KERODO-765616 format. One line per field, with one value per residue (C-alpha): residue number from 1; x, y, z; residue in three letters. Coordinates in Angstrom, 2 decimals. Example, Ala and Ser with C-alpha at 12.3 -4.5 7.8 and 13.67 -1.06 7.14 Angstrom:
KERODO-765616
nr: c(1|2) .
c1: c(12.30|13.67) .
c2: c(-4.50|-1.06) .
c3: c(7.80|7.14) .
rest: c(ALA|SER) .
END
This chain:
KERODO-765616
nr: c(1|2|3|4|5|6|7|8|9|10|11|12|13|14|15|16|17|18|19|20|21|22|23|24|25|26|27|28|29|30|31|32|33|34|35|36|37|38|39|40|41|42|43|44|45|46|47|48|49|50|51|52|53|54|55|56|57|58|59|60|61|62|63|64|65|66|67|68|69|70|71|72|73|74|75|76|77|78|79|80|81|82|83|84|85|86|87|88|89|90|91|92|93|94|95|96|97|98|99|100|101|102|103|104|105|106|107|108|109|110|111|112|113|114|115|116|117|118|119|120|121|122|123|124|125|126|127|128|129|130|131|132|133|134|135|136|137|138|139|140|141|142|143|144|145|146|147|148|149|150|151|152|153|154|155|156|157|158|159|160|161|162|163|164|165|166|167|168|169|170|171|172|173|174|175|176|177|178|179|180|181|182|183|184|185|186|187|188|189|190|191|192|193|194|195|196|197|198|199|200|201|202|203|204|205|206|207|208|209|210|211|212|213|214|215|216|217|218|219|220|221|222|223|224|225|226|227|228|229|230|231|232|233|234|235|236|237|238|239|240|241|242|243|244|245|246|247|248|249|250|251|252|253|254|255|256|257|258|259|260|261|262|263|264|265|266|267|268|269|270|271|272|273|274|275|276|277|278|279|280|281|282|283|284|285|286|287|288|289|290|291|292|293|294|295|296|297|298|299|300|301|302|303|304|305|306|307|308|309|310|311|312|313|314|315|316|317|318|319|320|321|322|323|324|325|326|327|328|329|330|331|332|333|334|335|336|337|338|339|340|341|342|343|344|345|346|347|348|349|350|351|352|353|354|355|356|357|358|359|360|361|362|363|364|365|366|367|368|369|370|371|372|373|374|375|376|377|378|379|380|381|382|383|384|385|386|387|388|389|390|391|392|393|394|395|396|397|398|399|400|401|402|403|404|405|406|407|408|409|410|411|412|413|414|415|416|417|418|419|420|421|422|423|424|425) .
c1: c(-82.03|-81.67|-83.82|-81.55|-82.32|-79.67|-79.44|-77.61|-76.58|-76.58|-73.06|-73.94|-76.74|-75.31|-75.14|-76.93|-73.79|-73.73|-77.42|-76.85|-74.07|-76.41|-79.09|-76.60|-75.64|-79.29|-80.16|-77.18|-78.27|-81.74|-80.25|-78.44|-81.82|-82.07|-85.13|-84.00|-85.35|-83.31|-83.64|-82.28|-81.25|-81.55|-79.09|-75.83|-76.44|-80.25|-80.95|-78.82|-80.44|-83.85|-82.94|-81.52|-84.74|-86.93|-84.79|-84.93|-88.69|-89.20|-86.63|-88.72|-90.47|-92.96|-91.94|-94.87|-94.15|-90.38|-91.06|-93.26|-90.43|-87.52|-89.21|-89.10|-85.37|-85.76|-88.69|-86.48|-83.76|-86.38|-87.95|-84.69|-83.27|-86.51|-86.31|-82.63|-83.53|-86.38|-83.93|-81.95|-85.04|-86.02|-89.22|-88.90|-91.51|-90.74|-92.58|-92.70|-93.23|-96.97|-97.01|-94.76|-96.75|-94.15|-96.08|-94.36|-95.21|-95.79|-92.41|-91.69|-88.01|-87.15|-89.98|-89.77|-90.97|-93.86|-94.73|-94.21|-96.81|-94.80|-97.61|-97.27|-93.46|-94.01|-96.53|-94.23|-91.30|-93.55|-94.44|-90.71|-90.13|-87.05|-88.57|-87.07|-88.10|-87.66|-85.77|-85.93|-89.69|-93.03|-96.46|-98.06|-101.54|-103.07|-101.57|-99.04|-95.57|-92.83|-89.06|-86.80|-83.86|-80.16|-79.55|-83.08|-82.48|-80.22|-83.00|-85.58|-83.41|-82.83|-86.49|-87.67|-85.09|-86.44|-90.06|-89.33|-87.07|-84.31|-81.09|-78.96|-79.19|-76.46|-75.49|-73.61|-71.61|-68.52|-66.27|-65.69|-66.46|-65.88|-62.34|-60.42|-60.35|-61.15|-58.60|-58.45|-56.92|-55.09|-53.26|-52.67|-56.37|-57.50|-60.79|-62.63|-64.03|-66.60|-67.83|-70.52|-73.70|-72.59|-69.23|-70.81|-73.39|-70.65|-68.55|-71.61|-72.47|-68.83|-68.81|-68.02|-70.08|-70.30|-73.49|-75.96|-76.85|-80.57|-80.11|-77.73|-80.07|-82.81|-80.53|-79.53|-83.13|-84.39|-81.20|-80.63|-77.16|-75.66|-73.03|-71.60|-69.68|-68.55|-70.81|-67.77|-65.74|-66.94|-65.01|-66.13|-66.99|-67.68|-70.26|-72.17|-73.79|-74.07|-70.63|-71.18|-68.91|-65.79|-62.69|-63.05|-60.35|-59.51|-59.96|-61.52|-61.51|-60.86|-63.46|-63.71|-66.63|-66.17|-69.94|-70.54|-70.04|-69.43|-71.79|-71.14|-73.58|-71.48|-72.33|-75.45|-76.83|-76.01|-79.47|-81.71|-83.41|-81.24|-79.72|-83.20|-84.36|-81.51|-81.92|-85.74|-85.49|-83.23|-85.52|-88.60|-86.90|-85.78|-82.09|-79.94|-77.25|-74.16|-71.61|-72.42|-70.22|-71.24|-68.32|-67.87|-69.79|-67.78|-69.40|-72.80|-72.40|-71.37|-70.89|-72.75|-71.21|-72.61|-72.13|-74.77|-74.69|-73.27|-76.36|-78.36|-75.94|-78.29|-81.18|-79.08|-77.76|-81.32|-82.04|-78.93|-79.86|-83.33|-81.75|-79.42|-82.54|-84.49|-81.56|-79.79|-76.64|-73.56|-72.79|-72.52|-69.74|-69.82|-66.86|-67.56|-63.88|-63.92|-63.56|-64.81|-62.34|-63.41|-61.89|-64.30|-63.80|-65.79|-62.65|-62.49|-65.04|-62.44|-59.27|-58.44|-56.20|-57.52|-58.79|-55.58|-53.55|-55.68|-55.23|-51.49|-51.06|-52.78|-50.89|-47.58|-48.52|-49.44|-53.13|-55.42|-58.66|-61.64|-64.47|-64.62|-67.45|-67.44|-69.49|-68.58|-66.92|-66.17|-64.19|-64.66|-62.81|-63.23|-60.19|-59.34|-60.46|-57.11|-55.60|-58.15|-56.05|-52.97|-54.98|-56.73|-53.43|-51.51|-54.30|-54.61|-50.86|-50.94|-53.63|-51.87|-54.30|-51.76|-51.21|-49.81|-50.09|-53.06|-54.25|-51.33|-53.26|-54.59|-55.02|-58.65|-59.07|-60.64|-63.68|-64.00|-63.82|-66.38|-68.68|-68.32|-69.25|-72.36|-73.42|-75.83|-79.09) .
c2: c(216.77|213.05|210.01|207.37|203.78|202.43|198.76|197.62|193.98|192.01|192.96|196.67|196.43|193.64|195.70|198.67|200.73|199.96|200.65|204.05|204.74|203.93|206.17|209.06|208.34|208.38|211.50|213.32|212.34|213.68|217.00|217.36|217.39|213.85|211.68|208.45|204.88|202.30|198.56|196.34|192.71|190.80|191.74|189.70|185.96|186.28|184.31|181.37|181.40|181.33|178.32|176.56|177.36|175.80|172.67|172.21|171.65|170.29|168.51|169.08|172.49|173.62|176.36|178.61|178.55|178.89|182.08|183.30|182.68|183.94|187.28|188.28|188.99|191.89|193.28|193.61|195.47|197.73|198.76|199.16|201.42|203.51|203.98|205.05|207.61|208.97|209.33|211.75|213.90|212.77|211.07|207.48|204.96|201.25|199.07|195.36|193.66|193.75|197.46|198.37|196.26|193.79|191.13|187.82|184.33|181.62|179.87|179.90|180.43|181.60|183.82|186.06|189.65|190.25|193.84|196.59|199.19|202.19|204.69|204.45|205.02|208.08|209.49|208.98|210.72|213.68|213.88|214.06|210.51|208.46|205.10|201.92|198.74|195.17|193.42|189.84|189.56|190.11|188.54|186.32|186.78|184.91|187.36|184.82|186.04|184.93|185.30|185.95|183.54|184.36|188.01|188.84|192.12|193.32|192.37|194.19|197.40|197.37|196.52|199.42|201.72|200.79|201.30|204.67|205.87|206.45|208.18|205.48|202.32|202.20|198.74|199.03|195.97|195.11|195.65|198.99|197.80|195.18|193.97|192.20|189.12|188.30|190.42|187.80|185.34|187.84|190.47|192.63|192.71|196.17|197.91|198.63|202.12|200.99|197.73|196.88|195.05|192.13|191.79|192.03|189.39|187.05|187.70|187.21|183.91|182.92|183.26|186.90|187.60|191.40|191.49|188.76|187.84|188.41|192.02|192.79|191.28|193.53|196.56|195.83|195.17|198.49|200.53|201.08|202.42|200.58|201.94|199.20|200.71|200.31|200.76|201.51|203.99|207.06|206.29|205.87|202.24|200.65|201.88|199.13|200.52|200.31|200.96|200.57|203.55|202.88|200.91|197.37|195.66|192.15|190.67|192.71|190.07|186.51|184.78|181.41|179.31|176.53|175.93|173.43|169.67|167.62|164.74|162.06|159.51|156.70|154.14|155.78|154.46|157.05|157.41|160.26|161.96|160.39|163.79|165.33|162.66|163.43|167.12|167.05|165.07|167.75|170.54|168.95|168.98|172.62|171.68|174.34|173.10|175.06|173.30|170.17|167.78|164.70|162.49|161.04|157.77|154.54|151.24|152.93|154.31|157.65|159.58|162.75|165.14|168.38|170.63|171.78|173.42|171.33|172.43|170.12|167.14|164.75|165.66|165.15|161.86|160.53|161.52|159.82|156.62|156.72|157.33|154.29|152.07|154.14|154.48|151.22|153.34|151.69|153.95|157.52|159.53|162.66|164.95|167.84|168.88|171.06|174.76|176.75|179.33|182.04|184.92|187.72|190.66|192.52|192.78|189.00|189.34|191.11|189.27|185.81|183.52|184.48|180.98|179.49|181.72|180.76|177.09|177.38|179.38|176.64|173.91|175.63|175.67|171.96|172.61|170.06|171.05|168.65|170.85|173.95|176.38|179.71|182.71|185.84|187.52|184.56|181.37|179.02|175.77|173.24|172.25|170.48|172.69|172.40|174.50|177.32|179.96|179.33|179.19|182.55|184.19|182.99|183.96|187.37|187.89|186.38|188.80|191.88|192.59|192.81|196.20|197.36|194.89|196.25|193.20|191.56|189.19|186.49|184.07|183.13|179.33|177.45|176.70|180.47|181.27|178.54|179.93|183.45|182.11|180.40|183.29|186.12|187.10) .
c3: c(99.35|98.65|99.44|101.01|101.84|104.33|105.28|108.45|108.90|112.07|113.18|112.69|115.27|117.45|120.70|122.25|121.67|117.99|117.69|119.27|116.75|113.89|115.37|115.48|111.83|110.70|112.65|111.16|107.60|108.42|109.76|106.41|104.68|103.49|103.72|105.35|105.34|107.25|106.83|109.62|110.12|113.34|116.14|116.23|116.78|117.17|114.02|115.15|118.60|117.08|114.87|117.94|119.86|117.15|116.90|120.65|120.46|116.93|114.77|111.67|111.99|109.38|107.10|108.04|111.78|111.24|109.25|112.10|114.52|112.28|111.51|115.18|115.16|112.75|114.67|117.76|115.80|114.18|117.50|119.45|116.66|116.48|120.28|120.07|117.44|119.59|122.43|120.25|119.74|116.18|115.15|114.07|112.86|112.72|110.11|109.67|106.31|106.61|107.49|104.58|102.18|101.01|99.14|98.36|97.15|99.68|99.46|103.20|104.04|100.55|99.47|96.39|96.45|94.03|94.82|97.39|98.37|99.69|100.28|104.04|103.84|101.59|104.14|107.10|105.25|104.49|108.16|109.06|110.30|109.91|108.79|110.09|108.21|109.49|106.76|105.49|105.66|103.86|103.70|101.18|99.58|102.57|104.95|106.37|107.33|104.91|105.01|102.00|102.64|102.37|101.63|102.52|104.27|101.47|98.99|101.12|101.06|97.33|96.58|98.74|97.11|93.70|94.74|96.29|93.52|96.01|94.97|96.51|98.52|101.22|102.47|105.77|106.87|108.94|105.91|104.10|100.54|97.87|97.61|94.79|97.10|100.67|102.67|105.37|102.80|100.49|102.47|99.31|98.32|97.16|97.79|94.56|94.13|91.60|90.10|87.53|88.38|86.15|87.91|91.33|90.36|89.38|92.48|94.69|92.97|93.30|97.08|97.84|100.93|100.81|98.79|98.00|94.45|94.78|95.90|93.05|90.50|91.84|91.70|88.12|86.96|88.48|88.05|91.78|92.73|95.67|97.96|100.19|103.06|106.70|109.71|111.87|109.78|107.88|104.72|101.03|100.16|96.77|94.29|92.35|89.22|85.49|84.07|80.27|79.18|81.31|80.51|81.84|83.93|82.51|85.98|88.86|91.57|92.78|94.94|96.71|97.98|100.48|100.97|98.18|97.80|94.65|93.94|91.29|89.99|88.42|85.75|84.40|81.13|78.44|76.86|76.02|79.01|81.78|82.79|82.77|85.20|87.56|87.65|87.63|90.93|92.39|91.11|92.62|95.99|95.43|95.48|93.78|91.43|90.42|88.25|86.09|84.13|82.19|81.13|77.66|77.23|77.61|76.71|76.82|80.33|81.73|85.00|85.98|88.51|89.96|92.89|95.44|98.84|101.67|103.70|101.30|101.56|103.33|101.01|97.91|99.34|99.60|96.07|94.73|96.64|94.94|91.55|91.96|91.67|89.22|86.72|87.52|88.24|89.63|92.60|93.82|95.47|97.67|98.19|100.65|100.83|97.81|97.04|94.02|92.91|90.47|88.62|87.51|85.21|82.60|80.45|80.02|77.13|75.00|76.07|74.98|77.02|80.46|81.26|79.94|82.25|85.24|84.49|83.96|87.11|89.18|87.43|88.15|91.82|91.82|92.22|90.41|88.78|88.90|87.40|85.24|84.34|82.53|81.63|79.56|82.56|84.92|85.02|87.97|88.89|91.59|93.60|96.89|99.74|101.51|98.68|98.43|100.22|98.16|94.91|95.80|96.57|93.52|91.08|92.70|92.06|88.55|87.32|88.74|91.52|94.40|96.00|99.30|102.20|104.05|106.02|107.78|110.05|107.71|110.51|110.32|110.48|107.60|109.83|110.56|106.84|106.06|108.85|107.38|103.87|105.23|107.53|106.90|105.41) .
rest: c(UNK|UNK|UNK|UNK|UNK|UNK|UNK|UNK|UNK|UNK|UNK|UNK|UNK|UNK|UNK|UNK|UNK|UNK|UNK|UNK|UNK|UNK|UNK|UNK|UNK|UNK|UNK|UNK|UNK|UNK|UNK|UNK|UNK|UNK|UNK|UNK|UNK|UNK|UNK|UNK|UNK|UNK|UNK|UNK|UNK|UNK|UNK|UNK|UNK|UNK|UNK|UNK|UNK|UNK|UNK|UNK|UNK|UNK|UNK|UNK|UNK|UNK|UNK|UNK|UNK|UNK|UNK|UNK|UNK|UNK|UNK|UNK|UNK|UNK|UNK|UNK|UNK|UNK|UNK|UNK|UNK|UNK|UNK|UNK|UNK|UNK|UNK|UNK|UNK|UNK|UNK|UNK|UNK|UNK|UNK|UNK|UNK|UNK|UNK|UNK|UNK|UNK|UNK|UNK|UNK|UNK|UNK|UNK|UNK|UNK|UNK|UNK|UNK|UNK|UNK|UNK|UNK|UNK|UNK|UNK|UNK|UNK|UNK|UNK|UNK|UNK|UNK|UNK|UNK|UNK|UNK|UNK|UNK|UNK|UNK|UNK|UNK|UNK|UNK|UNK|UNK|UNK|UNK|UNK|UNK|UNK|UNK|UNK|UNK|UNK|UNK|UNK|UNK|UNK|UNK|UNK|UNK|UNK|UNK|UNK|UNK|UNK|UNK|UNK|UNK|UNK|UNK|UNK|UNK|UNK|UNK|UNK|UNK|UNK|UNK|UNK|UNK|UNK|UNK|UNK|UNK|UNK|UNK|UNK|UNK|UNK|UNK|UNK|UNK|UNK|UNK|UNK|UNK|UNK|UNK|UNK|UNK|UNK|UNK|UNK|UNK|UNK|UNK|UNK|UNK|UNK|UNK|UNK|UNK|UNK|UNK|UNK|UNK|UNK|UNK|UNK|UNK|UNK|UNK|UNK|UNK|UNK|UNK|UNK|UNK|UNK|UNK|UNK|UNK|UNK|UNK|UNK|UNK|UNK|UNK|UNK|UNK|UNK|UNK|UNK|UNK|UNK|UNK|UNK|UNK|UNK|UNK|UNK|UNK|UNK|UNK|UNK|UNK|UNK|UNK|UNK|UNK|UNK|UNK|UNK|UNK|UNK|UNK|UNK|UNK|UNK|UNK|UNK|UNK|UNK|UNK|UNK|UNK|UNK|UNK|UNK|UNK|UNK|UNK|UNK|UNK|UNK|UNK|UNK|UNK|UNK|UNK|UNK|UNK|UNK|UNK|UNK|UNK|UNK|UNK|UNK|UNK|UNK|UNK|UNK|UNK|UNK|UNK|UNK|UNK|UNK|UNK|UNK|UNK|UNK|UNK|UNK|UNK|UNK|UNK|UNK|UNK|UNK|UNK|UNK|UNK|UNK|UNK|UNK|UNK|UNK|UNK|UNK|UNK|UNK|UNK|UNK|UNK|UNK|UNK|UNK|UNK|UNK|UNK|UNK|UNK|UNK|UNK|UNK|UNK|UNK|UNK|UNK|UNK|UNK|UNK|UNK|UNK|UNK|UNK|UNK|UNK|UNK|UNK|UNK|UNK|UNK|UNK|UNK|UNK|UNK|UNK|UNK|UNK|UNK|UNK|UNK|UNK|UNK|UNK|UNK|UNK|UNK|UNK|UNK|UNK|UNK|UNK|UNK|UNK|UNK|UNK|UNK|UNK|UNK|UNK|UNK|UNK|UNK|UNK|UNK|UNK|UNK|UNK|UNK|UNK|UNK|UNK|UNK|UNK|UNK|UNK|UNK|UNK|UNK|UNK|UNK|UNK|UNK|UNK|UNK|UNK|UNK|UNK|UNK|UNK|UNK|UNK|UNK|UNK) .
END
C-alpha cells in the first residue's frame, strides 16, 4: 500500500465530465489499496474570470481581499470533486488551506509556506476517506487567507507530500510528461523518462511550463519524488528525482521564455554603489530580475541592462523614470519583443565547448544574441522574439535531441504560446 498525493490542474477539472474522470481515477487508486490525497486547482478559466470580476469593481484591489476572492476557485473544484467521489460510493473529505493547517507568511498573492499541520489529513485517511485539498492557498498567523502565486497548487501538493511522507507526488496536467522541448514548437521533441531535480529546476526557470520552480525546489529540499503525467491518458510520464548515480546527458532539453522584457538604463555614472541603488529600488518594489549585464565603462559612464517579467513592465518603467533623476542617467530603453532561449543538461558540467556550440549554431542561423547568462548546467541567451521558434528547433537538432516526428501540428500562434507561458498556478 502506498501513500499518494495527486495534483490536478485547471484543465484536468475544467468540466463536470473531466471531474468525473478524475473521481474514477482516485476511486480506482483507493480500491488498489493506496491512501489517496488529491490537490486541485480552480476549474478551467475560473481564475481569469475572478481577476476580471475584481477589476470590474476596483482597478487597484488590495492584496488581502484579492486573496479572499482568488481562493474561492479552488474551493469549488475541491467540493465538486468530493461530490463526484461520493456519487461513486466512496467517502471523500474536502479541506481548504485553513482546515489542512497550511501556515504561510503574510505576503498576499505570493505567500511562502512556513509549516503544515497534517494531523487532520492523517486522521481522515485512517477513517478511509479520499482527501481533497484546495490548492494554492493557506492562512497567515493572523488567520487571513493567503495565496501562493504562480505554481501554487503544485507547491501545495509537493509540500503536503513532504509533510505526509508520501511515496510519490503525482502532478497531472494536459501533457503526458516533460519533453526535451515544447512539442508544439519542436515536432521531434522527445518525452523524458527521468530528469534530475537540478535539471528540472533550470528548465522551469527557463520557461518550461510543465512544473513550476517553487514546487521543484520543495521536492528537492525534502526528497519528494514527482511523477508528472497526463490527466487524459493512462501512460507513464516523467519521474523527477535525485539522479546522482546515473550517466548524465550533455543536454537534456531546450526551453524558451517569451514572458520577459529587457530594460536598459543608459549613461549611468560608473561609480561604486550605483548598481546597488538600481537593484535595491527593484527589490523594494518586489520586482524579480533574471539576467543582468553592465557594460564596460566609457568616459566614466556605463549602461545597465536587465530582464524582468513583462507583467511588471509599467512598474519597472516608473522605477526607471525615478532613477533617471536620482542617478542623473541619460535615458532608458524597454524592449518587450525578446525571448530567452536556454539549453539545460547535467552533463554540461563535465563537457567543455557546449556554450560555444550553442553560440555558433545560432550564429550560423543568423540569430543575434543580446544577453548571456550561465550556470553549471544551463546556458541562456536573449534573442529577438520573432526568432524563438527557429532558435529552439535548430538547437534541439544541434544537440542531438531530435527523434521521430510525434507532433506534426506545430501551428500555435506566437500569442497562444505566450499565453501558455504566462498561464497557470
